[in-house]
C-alpha positions as CSV (number, residue, x, y, z in Angstrom):
1,M,19.2,5.0,-4.1
2,I,17.0,2.0,-4.7
3,C,13.2,2.5,-5.0
4,K,11.4,1.2,-2.0
5,K,8.6,-1.2,-3.1
6,I,6.1,-2.1,-0.4
7,A,3.0,-4.3,-0.4
8,F,0.4,-3.5,2.2
9,M,-1.2,-6.8,2.8
10,N,-3.5,-8.7,5.2
11,S,-5.7,-11.7,4.6
12,K,-8.6,-9.9,6.2
13,G,-10.6,-7.1,4.6
14,G,-11.4,-3.8,6.3
15,V,-8.2,-3.5,8.3
16,G,-7.0,-0.3,6.7
17,K,-4.8,-1.3,3.7
18,T,-6.3,1.0,1.2
19,T,-6.5,3.9,3.5
20,S,-2.9,3.4,4.6
21,V,-1.7,3.4,1.0
22,F,-3.7,6.6,0.3
23,Q,-2.4,8.4,3.4
24,V,1.2,7.2,3.2
25,S,1.3,8.4,-0.4
26,G,0.2,11.8,0.8
27,V,2.9,12.0,3.4
28,L,5.5,11.0,0.9
29,S,4.3,13.6,-1.5
30,T,4.8,16.4,1.1
31,M,8.4,15.0,1.5
32,G,9.1,15.5,-2.2
33,E,9.0,11.8,-3.1
34,K,7.7,10.5,-6.4
35,V,5.2,7.8,-5.7
36,L,3.7,5.0,-7.8
37,I,0.6,3.2,-6.4
38,I,-0.2,-0.2,-7.9
39,D,-3.7,-1.4,-7.2
40,L,-4.1,-5.2,-7.2
41,D,-7.4,-5.4,-5.3
42,K,-10.3,-6.4,-7.6
43,Q,-12.5,-3.9,-5.7
44,C,-10.5,-1.1,-7.3
45,D,-11.2,1.3,-4.4
46,I,-8.0,3.2,-4.4
47,S,-8.0,3.3,-8.3
48,Y,-11.4,5.0,-8.3
49,T,-10.4,7.4,-5.5
50,M,-7.0,8.4,-6.9
51,L,-8.4,8.9,-10.5
52,R,-11.7,10.6,-9.6
53,E,-10.2,14.0,-10.3
54,S,-8.3,13.0,-13.4
55,P,-9.1,15.1,-16.5
56,I,-8.9,11.9,-18.5
57,E,-12.4,10.5,-19.0
58,D,-11.3,7.1,-20.5
59,I,-9.5,5.3,-17.8
60,G,-8.2,2.8,-20.3
61,F,-5.9,-0.1,-19.7
62,T,-5.3,-1.8,-16.3
63,M,-2.8,-3.9,-14.4
64,F,-4.6,-6.9,-15.6
65,D,-4.0,-6.0,-19.3
66,Y,-0.3,-5.4,-18.4
67,M,0.0,-8.8,-16.6
68,K,-1.5,-10.5,-19.6
69,G,1.2,-9.0,-21.9
70,M,-1.3,-6.9,-23.9
71,V,0.2,-3.5,-23.1
72,S,3.3,-1.8,-21.6
73,P,3.4,-0.1,-18.2
74,E,3.4,3.2,-20.0
75,D,-0.1,2.3,-21.3
76,V,-1.4,1.7,-17.8
77,V,0.1,4.4,-15.6
78,K,-2.0,7.5,-14.9
79,K,-1.3,10.7,-13.0
80,S,-3.5,11.2,-9.9
81,Y,-5.0,14.6,-9.3
82,L,-6.0,15.2,-5.7
83,R,-8.3,17.9,-4.5
84,T,-6.0,19.9,-2.3
85,R,-7.1,23.5,-2.7
86,S,-9.5,25.2,-5.1
87,K,-8.9,22.8,-7.9
88,P,-7.3,19.4,-8.6
89,E,-3.5,19.4,-8.4
90,Y,-0.9,16.8,-9.4
91,L,1.1,15.8,-6.3
92,N,3.7,13.5,-7.8
93,I,1.6,10.5,-7.3
94,D,0.8,8.1,-10.2
95,I,-1.3,5.0,-10.2
96,M,-1.6,1.7,-12.1
97,Q,-5.3,0.8,-11.7
98,S,-6.8,-2.5,-10.8
99,D,-9.4,-4.6,-12.6
100,I,-12.4,-6.7,-11.5
101,R,-11.0,-9.4,-13.7
102,F,-8.4,-10.1,-11.0
103,E,-11.0,-12.3,-9.3
104,H,-10.3,-14.9,-12.1
105,Q,-7.0,-16.2,-10.8
106,E,-6.8,-18.9,-13.4
107,L,-6.4,-16.3,-16.1
108,L,-3.1,-15.0,-14.7
109,T,-0.8,-17.6,-16.2
110,D,2.8,-17.0,-17.5
111,V,2.9,-13.5,-16.0
112,D,6.4,-11.9,-16.6
113,I,6.5,-8.2,-15.7
114,K,9.5,-8.0,-13.3
115,D,12.1,-6.6,-15.8
116,S,9.8,-4.3,-17.7
117,L,8.3,-2.9,-14.5
118,N,11.7,-2.3,-12.9
119,K,12.9,-0.5,-16.0
120,F,9.7,1.6,-16.0
121,I,10.2,2.5,-12.3
122,E,13.8,3.5,-12.9
123,E,13.2,5.5,-16.0
124,N,10.5,7.5,-14.3
125,N,12.4,8.1,-11.1
126,Y,9.9,6.7,-8.7
127,T,11.3,6.6,-5.2
128,W,8.5,4.6,-3.6
129,V,6.1,2.0,-4.9
130,L,3.0,1.2,-2.7
131,V,0.9,-1.8,-3.6
132,D,-2.7,-2.2,-2.4
133,M,-3.2,-6.0,-2.0
134,P,-6.5,-7.9,-2.1
135,P,-7.6,-9.7,1.1
136,S,-7.2,-13.1,-0.3
137,N,-5.8,-14.0,-3.8
138,K,-3.0,-16.6,-3.8
139,R,-2.0,-15.9,-7.5
140,I,-1.9,-12.2,-7.0
141,N,0.3,-12.7,-3.9
142,E,2.7,-14.9,-5.8
143,I,3.1,-12.4,-8.7
144,C,3.4,-9.4,-6.3
145,F,6.0,-11.0,-4.0
146,A,8.1,-12.5,-6.8
147,Q,7.9,-9.7,-9.4
148,I,6.9,-6.4,-7.9
149,V,7.9,-5.7,-4.3
150,N,10.8,-6.2,-1.9
151,F,9.0,-5.4,1.3
152,I,5.7,-6.4,3.1
153,V,4.0,-4.4,5.8
154,V,0.7,-5.5,7.5
155,P,-1.9,-3.2,9.0
156,F,-3.8,-4.8,11.8
157,S,-7.3,-4.1,13.1
158,T,-8.0,-4.1,16.8
159,D,-9.5,-7.5,17.2
160,Y,-8.0,-10.8,18.3
161,S,-8.6,-12.5,14.9
162,S,-5.9,-10.2,13.6
163,V,-3.5,-11.4,16.3
164,R,-4.3,-15.0,15.6
165,A,-3.7,-14.5,11.9
166,F,-0.1,-13.3,12.6
167,G,1.3,-16.8,12.3
168,S,-0.2,-17.4,8.9
169,L,1.1,-14.1,7.6
170,I,4.6,-15.0,8.6
171,E,4.1,-18.4,6.9
172,T,3.0,-16.6,3.7
173,W,6.1,-14.5,3.8
174,E,8.4,-17.5,4.4
175,K,6.9,-19.3,1.4
176,A,7.3,-16.2,-0.7
177,K,11.0,-16.0,0.1
178,E,11.4,-19.3,-1.7
179,Y,11.0,-17.4,-5.0
180,N,12.2,-14.0,-3.9
181,S,15.1,-14.1,-1.4
182,E,15.1,-10.3,-1.3
183,L,11.6,-10.1,0.1
184,H,11.6,-8.6,3.6
185,F,8.9,-8.4,6.3
186,L,8.9,-4.9,7.8
187,G,6.3,-5.6,10.5
188,V,2.8,-5.0,11.6
189,Y,1.0,-1.9,13.0
190,L,-2.4,-0.9,14.4
191,A,-4.3,0.8,11.6
192,K,-7.4,1.6,13.7
193,H,-6.8,2.4,17.3
194,T,-8.7,4.1,20.1
195,K,-6.5,4.4,23.2
196,H,-9.3,4.7,25.6
197,V,-11.0,1.4,24.5
198,A,-9.9,-1.5,26.7
199,I,-9.8,-4.1,23.9
200,H,-7.6,-1.9,21.8
201,K,-5.2,-1.5,24.7
202,Q,-5.1,-5.3,25.1
203,I,-4.5,-5.9,21.4
204,K,-1.6,-3.3,21.4
205,E,0.0,-5.1,24.4
206,K,-0.4,-8.5,22.7
207,M,1.2,-7.2,19.5
208,K,4.3,-6.1,21.4
209,S,5.0,-9.8,21.9
210,F,5.8,-9.9,18.2
211,G,9.2,-8.3,19.0
212,D,11.0,-6.7,16.0
213,M,7.9,-7.5,13.9
214,Y,5.9,-4.9,15.8
215,L,6.0,-1.3,14.5
216,D,5.2,0.9,17.5
217,V,2.7,3.0,15.4
218,C,-1.0,3.3,16.2
219,I,-3.2,5.1,13.6
220,P,-6.1,6.7,15.5
221,D,-9.6,5.6,14.5
222,K,-10.8,9.1,13.8
223,I,-13.5,10.4,11.4
224,E,-11.1,12.9,9.9
225,I,-9.1,10.1,8.3
226,Q,-12.2,8.7,6.4
227,E,-13.3,12.3,5.6
228,S,-9.9,13.0,4.0
229,Y,-10.3,9.8,1.9
230,T,-13.8,10.8,0.8
231,Y,-12.8,14.4,0.0
232,L,-9.7,13.2,-2.0
233,K,-7.4,15.0,0.3
234,P,-4.7,13.0,2.2
235,I,-4.6,13.9,5.8
236,S,-1.2,15.6,5.1
237,F,-3.3,18.3,3.4
238,Y,-6.7,17.9,5.0
239,R,-5.6,18.1,8.6
240,K,-1.9,18.7,8.5
241,Y,-1.5,19.6,12.1
242,S,-3.7,16.8,13.5
243,S,-2.8,13.8,15.6
244,S,-3.8,11.7,12.6
245,K,-1.3,13.4,10.4
246,K,1.4,12.9,13.1
247,A,0.5,9.2,13.2
248,Y,1.0,8.7,9.5
249,D,4.3,10.6,9.7
250,Q,5.4,8.2,12.4
251,L,4.4,5.3,10.1
252,V,6.5,6.5,7.2
253,L,9.4,7.2,9.6
254,A,9.1,3.6,11.0
255,L,9.0,2.1,7.5
256,K,12.1,4.1,6.4
257,E,14.0,3.1,9.5
258,K,13.3,-0.6,8.9
259,I,14.1,-0.4,5.2
260,E,17.4,1.4,5.9
261,Q,18.6,-1.7,7.7
262,Y,19.0,-3.4,4.3
263,D,21.9,-2.7,1.9
264,G,21.3,0.0,-0.8
265,Y,18.3,1.6,0.8
């Protein structure tokens, strides 16, 4: 079984990329999957969240150091301890943390991590790799799409600027396929949705016009999702019988169904 490597991307900030990676990793953990999160966003939000309960005080090397050829992936990866019950517990989720130096795109020259990263992923039996992408960083996009992932998924916010940006997202994917023919676009989904708000209903209907690119999944815009992130407990553990948990289950199922269309997955 080939490891599923997915980039969560959108050129806009605040659309739910980081929250999606956090919550999807939790769902996968409950399914017995072994997950590697790669943080490429200079804000380092998911790195700080996932490593907050780590017993290791020195967070050490980052993905930036690895991309610069200074260290191996073994030097960067760390186990994530999430607060699930009375004490932190390892849930089969590891993370390669980001670095504020990613804002200096000109420093990322001659990056060559594809072979070493794939070997590391295989040797450690990761079944899913989830990449938290920055809102806008052309060089990071190039490295990620060419050397790290095989799939792209896009969380949308409920505003028309997201819909208008759809064309540019497809254009980014088409360009990326020039240097990675195995890069596939899984689709878009609503990451923050309130079914009783008129504009949200309109955006959902508009997105249906994307055809096969639309994943019929709507993540509810509920406070419990942000609470689970703040309390370091994925919704799978924080509110495991909630509609929010059900929505992320549906997202994982939708991703799996799309991925299974491709040979080897």
